Each structure stands twice: as C-alpha cells, then as structure tokens.
C-alpha positions in Angstrom: -3.0 0.5 50.0 0.6 1.7 49.6 1.5 2.9 46.2 4.1 1.0 44.2 5.2 4.0 42.1 5.2 7.8 42.4 5.1 10.4 39.7 8.1 12.9 40.0 5.5 15.6 40.9 4.2 13.4 43.8 7.9 12.9 44.9 8.5 16.6 44.9 5.2 17.2 46.9 6.4 14.6 49.6 9.9 16.3 49.9 8.1 19.8 50.1 6.0 18.5 52.9 9.2 17.3 54.8 10.8 20.7 54.3 7.8 22.4 55.6 7.6 20.2 58.7 11.4 20.8 59.4 11.1 24.5 59.1 12.9 25.0 55.8 11.3 28.2 54.3 12.4 29.0 50.7 14.5 32.0 51.9 16.3 29.8 54.4 16.8 27.1 51.9 18.4 29.5 49.2 20.8 30.9 51.8 21.9 27.4 52.7 22.4 26.5 49.2 24.3 29.7 48.4 26.8 28.8 51.1 26.9 25.3 49.5 27.6 26.5 46.0 30.4 28.9 47.2 31.9 25.9 49.0 31.6 23.9 45.7 33.2 26.6 43.7 36.0 26.8 46.1 36.6 23.1 45.8 36.2 22.6 42.0 39.5 24.1 40.9 39.5 24.2 37.1 36.7 21.5 36.8 33.0 21.9 36.2 31.7 19.6 39.0 32.6 18.9 42.6 31.3 16.9 45.6 29.5 18.5 48.6 27.3 17.3 51.5 23.6 18.3 51.3 20.4 17.4 53.2 18.5 15.2 50.8 15.2 17.0 51.4 16.7 20.1 50.1 17.1 18.6 46.4 14.2 19.2 44.3 12.7 16.9 41.8 11.6 18.3 38.4 8.6 17.0 36.7 10.5 15.5 33.7 12.0 12.9 36.0 11.1 9.3 35.8 8.5 7.5 37.9 9.9 6.4 41.3 9.8 2.8 42.5 8.9 3.3 46.1 10.2 -0.1 47.3 13.5 0.3 45.5 14.0 3.8 46.9 13.3 2.8 50.5 15.5 -0.3 50.1 18.3 2.2 49.2 17.6 4.4 52.1 17.6 1.5 54.6 21.0 0.2 53.2 22.6 3.4 52.0 26.2 2.9 51.0 27.8 5.8 49.0 30.5 3.5 47.8 28.0 1.1 46.2 26.4 3.6 43.8 27.6 6.6 42.1 26.8 9.8 43.7 23.5 11.7 42.8 24.1 14.5 40.4 22.5 18.0 40.9 22.5 21.3 39.3 22.1 24.7 40.8 19.1 26.8 39.3 17.4 29.8 40.8 18.9 29.2 44.3 17.7 25.6 44.4 19.3 22.2 43.8 17.8 20.1 41.1 18.4 16.3 41.0 19.6 15.2 37.4 20.6 11.7 38.3 19.9 9.7 41.4 16.4 10.4 42.4 15.9 7.1 44.1 19.0 7.4 46.2 17.9 10.9 47.3 14.4 10.0 48.1 15.4 6.8 49.9 17.9 9.0 51.9 15.2 11.5 52.8 12.7 8.7 53.8 15.4 7.2 56.0 15.8 10.5 57.7 19.4 10.9 56.7 20.4 14.6 57.4 23.4 14.8 55.0 24.5 12.8 51.9 27.2 13.5 49.4 26.1 14.7 45.9 28.0 15.7 42.8 27.2 19.4 41.8 27.5 20.2 38.1 28.7 23.9 38.2 28.1 26.4 35.3 25.9 24.3 33.0 22.2 24.9 32.2 19.5 22.5 33.2 18.9 21.7 29.5 22.7 20.6 29.0 22.3 18.6 32.3 19.1 16.8 31.0 20.9 15.8 27.9 23.8 14.5 30.0 21.4 12.5 32.1 19.7 11.0 28.8 23.2 10.2 27.2 24.4 8.5 30.6 21.2 6.5 30.9 21.6 5.3 27.2 25.3 4.4 27.7 24.6 2.4 31.0 21.7 0.6 29.6 19.6 1.1 33.0 16.8 3.3 31.8 13.9 2.4 29.5 12.4 4.8 26.9 9.6 5.0 29.4 11.9 6.3 32.0 13.6 8.9 29.9 10.5 10.2 28.2 9.8 13.2 30.2 13.4 14.3 30.1 13.6 13.9 26.4 10.5 16.3 26.1 12.0 18.8 28.3 15.2 18.8 26.3 13.3 19.2 23.1 14.4 16.0 21.3 12.6 16.3 17.9 11.4 12.7 17.5 9.9 12.7 21.0 8.2 16.1 20.4 6.8 14.8 17.0 5.5 11.6 18.7 3.7 13.6 21.6 2.2 16.0 19.0 0.8 13.1 16.9 -0.4 11.2 20.0 -2.0 14.5 21.4 -3.8 15.1 18.1 -5.4 11.7 18.2 -5.9 11.7 21.9 -3.6 8.8 22.7 -1.7 8.7 26.0 1.9 7.6 25.9 3.3 5.2 28.6 5.9 7.1 30.5 4.1 10.5 30.1 3.2 11.5 33.7 1.0 14.3 32.5 -2.4 13.2 31.7 -4.2 14.2 28.4 -7.9 15.0 28.0 -10.2 12.1 27.1 -7.6 9.6 25.9 -8.9 6.7 23.7 -6.0 4.5 24.3 -2.4 4.1 25.6 0.6 3.8 23.2 2.7 1.1 25.2 5.6 0.8 22.8 7.5 4.0 22.9 10.2 2.4 20.6 7.8 1.8 17.8 6.2 5.2 18.1 9.5 6.8 18.0 10.7 4.8 15.1 7.7 5.9 13.0 7.8 9.4 14.3 11.4 9.7 13.0 11.0 7.9 9.7 7.3 8.3 8.7 5.3 10.6 10.9 2.5 10.8 8.4 2.1 7.0 8.6 2.0 7.1 12.4 -0.7 9.7 12.2 -2.7 7.6 9.9 -2.3 4.4 11.9 -3.6 6.2 15.0 -6.4 7.8 13.1 -7.8 4.4 11.7 -7.4 2.8 15.2 -9.5 5.5 16.6 -12.1 5.2 13.9 -12.2 1.3 14.5 -13.1 2.2 18.1 -11.1 -0.9 19.3 -10.9 0.4 22.9 -14.5 1.4 23.1 -15.9 0.6 26.6 -12.5 -0.1 28.1 -10.2 1.9 30.2 -6.8 3.0 28.5 -5.0 0.4 30.4 -7.2 -2.4 29.6 -7.3 -1.8 25.7 -4.7 -3.2 23.6 -5.3 -1.1 20.3 -2.1 0.8 20.6 0.3 -2.0 21.7 3.5 -2.8 19.8 1.9 -5.8 18.0 -1.0 -3.7 16.5 1.1 -0.9 15.4 3.5 -3.2 13.8 0.9 -5.1 11.8 -0.7 -1.8 10.6 2.7 -0.7 9.5 3.1 -3.6 7.3 -0.5 -3.5 6.1 -0.1 0.1 4.9 3.2 -0.8 3.2 1.5 -3.8 1.5 -1.2 -1.7 0.1 0.8 1.4 -0.7 -1.2 3.9 -2.9 -4.5 2.3 -2.0 -4.7 3.3 1.6 -8.1 5.0 1.4 -9.7 1.9 0.0 -7.9 -0.3 2.6 -9.5 1.8 5.4 -12.8 1.9 3.8 -12.8 -1.9 3.7 -11.5 -2.3 7.3 -14.2 -0.1 8.6 -16.8 -1.7 6.6 -15.8 -5.1 8.0 -16.2 -3.9 11.5 -19.5 -1.9 10.8 -21.0 -4.8 9.0 -19.7 -7.2 11.8 -18.2 -9.4 9.3 -15.2 -9.8 11.6 -14.9 -8.9 15.3 -12.3 -6.4 16.1 -10.5 -8.6 18.5 -9.7 -11.1 15.6 -8.8 -8.4 13.1 -5.0 -8.4 13.8 -4.8 -12.3 13.6 -6.6 -12.2 10.2 -4.6 -9.3 8.7 -1.5 -11.4 9.6 -3.2 -14.3 7.6 -6.1 -14.9 5.4 -7.6 -11.3 5.4 -4.9 -10.3 2.9 -6.6 -12.5 0.3 -9.8 -10.7 0.8 -8.3 -7.2 0.9 -6.4 -8.0 -2.2 -9.4 -8.7 -4.3 -11.3 -5.8 -2.9 -8.7 -3.0 -3.1 
C-alpha cells in the first residue's frame, strides 16, 4: 500500500537513491554546488539572497523538516508552476544545498523528473538562523501546524519545545510531530499546544500530570495511537483538577489511584466524572 506521508528522513533517502541512480557522487555534487554558489554570489549584489536554477534531487532534506504529504507533493510536481508558489528556499552548508522552505515543491519536482527548478539561495547565514526564519514565516502565514514545525523548533533550540521534549521523554510519552521514536512509549501527546502552554507556564505541573496518567495506566493494552490518555481533553481536565485541589495534590492522586485500583470507577469514565460529580466525592475525601 502506498504511504500517505513520509518522514523527512525517508524523503532524503528517496532523493539519495535518485542521486545514486543518476550518478551523482558526493564529490561531483559538491563541485556542481560550488559553481552554483559562485553564480549566486555574483548575482546577489548587496543582498543576502538570490535566485539560481538547480536540479531538485541535489537539494537535501534535513531531519527536522516536517512530514511530507505524498499526494500533495506529487500533485505539485505534475502541475508545477513557479509563478503560483513562492520559490523554495535553500541554504548552502558543507558543500550541499539544504531545503529550508519548500520541501513539497522540491520533492514533487524531483518525482516528476524535472531536471532544473529555480530556488532562492540564502547566502551568508547559518542553518540555525535559516530555521528560525522558516519558523517565523510559517507562523506569519498560518500554513504550518505546531506538529509541522516541531522538529525545526527543537533543532533551533526553542526553550519551551526543549522543555516539553524533556518532560515527555522522562515520562516515556511520544509527541505528535516528533519523527524520532522514543523507547517504550506509554502514550502519545496529541495536543502540542497544550503541552507547550504548560511547559512554558508550569513545567512541574505538566510533569505531574504525565506521571499520574502513567500511574493510572490509562493506555494499558493499547497502541500509542489507539489510547487517548494524553489528548487535549484529558490534559485540560487534569490541569483544572490540580488547580482546584492546589496544596492537596498528593491526597488527590491517592484517591484517584484508589478509585481505579478498587475498580470503583472505570478509567474510561474518569474524565466525565471529574468534570461532574466526582468533584463532590473528592472534596469530602481530600
């Protein structure tokens, strides 16, 4: 069955296979790119970017790029129109061109066997700065989701993303949008926005919520994609619950665990009860 999405690593592997098939060794590729960069420098004047033509398979895809929608990329390749979209943006690093913005356009062009397309080369800036430009542009355009930009934000070292990753890694919780797998995940955090909000404002609370969800074993027996323990709804309810019982968190957790262990309430109904009558029960017990 044809895959609907590819990770950035898989996209790069496919482009590498095409480069090998067409006889582009690394040394040859670097020499071609050096000539292209000299051409770009001659064109740019006093600016820090210019437009050149490159073979799309000679542009590399870093692992921090977002997931690739295969159908969308193929449709772009079949109907490629440089006037319809902005030009892909690339940086030059260690003799290679790295895509910053426009992975779908480049991959689509490569799959359509286009031998040359125009790209915008950012001259004289680091990959880190280019990543931040990519993130800021994506935010301004409103095209990218947090899931799309997660890998780039980690690569750029954005504090709230790093903190979120560290807390989730500690609790063996995978993050939707993270293309790098973690060992023995107990669940999948599907709402990056809620995770980031807590990682930014109250990382200790986020850690505590993930810990209690793990102890409740909500996802036991389910794959990380089937379980809903780390969804936006659950995270928000526990956030409110801890706020309601501030200062009595240990007792609250004890009661919740006892309810599950004693099978007084099934875990699948816990959130509904927390939103309603269970508050009364906990109020008298805490």
